[in-house]
C-alpha positions in Angstrom: 85.7 108.3 82.2 84.3 112.0 82.4 83.5 112.9 85.8 81.0 115.6 86.4 81.3 117.5 90.1 78.1 118.4 92.0 77.9 120.2 95.2 75.0 119.9 97.7 74.8 122.9 100.0 73.2 121.9 103.5 74.3 125.2 105.4 72.1 127.4 106.6 74.2 130.8 105.0 71.4 132.0 102.3 74.5 134.0 100.7 76.9 131.3 100.7 76.8 129.9 97.3 80.1 128.9 95.5 80.7 127.4 92.2 84.2 127.2 92.2 87.2 125.7 93.4 90.9 127.2 92.6 94.6 126.2 94.5 98.1 127.6 93.5 101.2 126.3 94.7 104.5 127.5 93.2 103.2 129.0 90.1 101.1 125.8 89.4 97.3 126.8 89.5 93.9 124.3 89.2 90.5 125.4 88.9 87.0 123.7 89.1 83.8 124.9 88.3 80.5 122.9 89.4 77.1 123.3 89.7 75.7 123.9 93.1 72.2 123.2 94.8 71.2 124.9 97.7 69.1 122.7 100.3 68.2 126.0 101.6 65.9 127.1 99.0 63.9 124.5 99.2 62.0 126.0 102.2 59.4 127.8 100.5 58.0 124.3 98.7 57.8 121.9 101.6 54.4 120.9 100.6 55.9 120.1 97.2 58.6 117.8 98.5 55.9 116.1 101.1 53.8 115.0 98.1 56.5 114.3 95.7 57.1 110.9 94.7 61.0 111.0 94.3 62.9 109.4 97.6 65.3 112.2 97.5 62.5 115.0 98.3 61.8 112.9 101.5 65.7 113.1 102.3 65.4 116.9 102.0 62.4 117.5 103.6 63.8 115.7 106.9 66.8 117.9 106.8 65.2 121.0 106.6 62.6 119.9 109.5 65.7 118.8 111.5 67.2 122.1 111.6 63.9 124.3 111.8 62.7 122.2 114.9 66.5 121.8 116.6 65.5 123.4 120.1 61.8 121.8 119.4 62.0 117.9 120.1 58.1 117.9 120.5 57.6 119.2 116.8 60.7 117.1 115.6 58.6 114.3 116.7 55.2 115.2 115.1 57.3 115.5 111.9 59.6 112.5 111.8 56.2 110.7 112.3 54.3 112.7 109.5 57.8 112.1 107.4 57.6 108.1 108.1 53.7 107.6 107.2 54.4 109.9 104.5 57.0 106.6 103.2 54.6 104.0 103.4 51.9 106.2 101.9 54.3 107.1 98.8 54.3 103.5 97.3 58.1 103.3 98.2 59.3 99.2 98.1 60.2 97.7 101.3 63.5 98.1 100.7 63.3 102.3 100.0 61.4 102.5 103.0 64.2 100.8 104.9 66.5 102.7 103.9 65.1 106.1 104.2 63.8 105.5 107.6 67.2 105.0 108.8 68.3 108.1 106.8 65.5 110.4 108.4 65.9 108.2 111.7 69.2 109.8 111.8 69.0 113.0 110.6 65.6 113.7 113.4 66.9 112.3 116.6 64.7 112.7 119.2 65.5 112.7 123.2 65.3 108.8 124.4 61.6 109.4 126.4 60.3 111.2 122.9 62.1 108.5 120.7 60.6 105.7 122.7 56.8 106.7 121.8 58.1 107.4 118.3 59.4 104.2 117.8 55.7 102.8 119.5 54.0 104.9 117.0 56.0 103.7 113.9 54.9 99.7 114.9 51.4 101.0 115.3 51.8 102.8 111.3 53.5 99.5 109.6 50.2 97.4 111.4 47.9 100.0 109.9 49.2 99.1 106.7 50.1 95.9 107.1 53.4 96.5 106.2 55.8 95.2 108.6 59.3 97.1 107.1 61.1 97.5 109.4 63.0 94.4 110.5 63.2 91.8 113.2 66.7 93.4 113.6 65.7 96.6 114.6 62.7 95.2 116.7 65.2 93.6 118.6 67.5 96.7 118.7 64.4 98.5 120.1 63.3 96.0 122.9 67.1 95.9 124.1 67.2 100.1 124.0 64.0 99.4 126.3 65.4 97.2 128.4 68.2 99.7 129.0 66.0 102.0 129.7 64.4 100.1 132.8 67.6 99.2 134.0 68.7 102.9 134.2 65.3 104.0 136.4 65.4 100.6 138.4 69.4 101.9 139.6 68.8 105.4 140.1 65.3 104.9 141.9 65.9 102.1 143.7 69.5 100.9 143.5 70.6 97.5 143.8 67.3 96.0 145.0 65.6 97.4 142.5 68.1 95.8 139.5 66.8 92.4 141.1 63.8 92.5 138.9 66.2 93.2 135.3 65.3 88.8 135.4 62.1 89.5 134.5 62.8 92.5 132.7 64.8 90.3 130.2 61.4 88.2 130.2 59.4 90.4 128.6 59.3 90.1 125.0 56.5 92.5 123.8 57.5 96.1 123.1 54.4 97.6 124.4 54.7 96.1 127.5 58.4 97.1 128.0 57.2 100.6 127.4 54.6 100.5 129.9 57.0 99.2 132.3 59.5 101.6 131.7 56.9 104.4 132.0 55.2 103.2 134.8 58.7 103.4 136.9 58.9 107.1 136.4 56.2 107.8 138.4 56.5 104.2 141.3 56.6 105.4 144.8 58.3 102.3 145.8 60.0 98.5 145.3 56.2 97.1 145.7 55.2 99.3 142.9 57.9 98.4 140.6 57.8 94.2 141.7 53.6 95.2 140.7 54.7 96.9 137.2 56.7 93.7 136.2 55.1 91.0 137.7 51.6 90.9 136.1 53.1 91.3 132.4 55.5 88.3 133.2 54.4 85.1 130.9 
C-alpha cells in the first residue's frame, strides 16, 4: 500500500526544520521528502491547546510545559495538575484518560516528594468528578511507593530500630494515612515520635 512519511520535531532548535532525507553509496542514491511539524511552533497557542478537545493537543502542551519547567519542579507540578484536571473536564473516555494520564505522567516527571503530593491531588480530583479513572493497579503501585519511601526514611533516620516499624506500615492501606506518616517521619525528632505517628493509624 502507499506509505506517507511524516516528521514531528520535538527539539528546541527553532531553526532546524528538515523536510527531506538523502543517502548515496557506490553511485546509488535514495531520497525522501516529507512534511514536518515543529512542536515548538505551538508555544504561541498554548491556550488553544488547553481548550482543544483533541487528545493530541494535551500531549503537545505537556511536552511544551515539560521543557519550560525543566528546572522548576514547583511550576511543573502546578501545570501537571492543571493538565490532568483538564483531562477530566474535556469529556474524554475513561480509557483515554488513563492513556493520556500515563503519557503526561512520563513526560512531566516530578521529584519523589512532590510526586507524592501530585498523586494525592489526582485522587482528590477523581473524587470531585466521581470518575475513578486511575486503575486499582496504579493505586496499589502508589501505596507501594509510599511504603518504600517510609522504609527509606526510617532506615536513614533511625537505623535497624526504625525498620522494626515496617510491619505496622504494611498494615496501613489508605494512601492518605501513608502520606501523613511519610510527611511526619521527615520531622520526627526520635523513634518514639515515629512510633506514635504509625500506631494511631493502624487498625
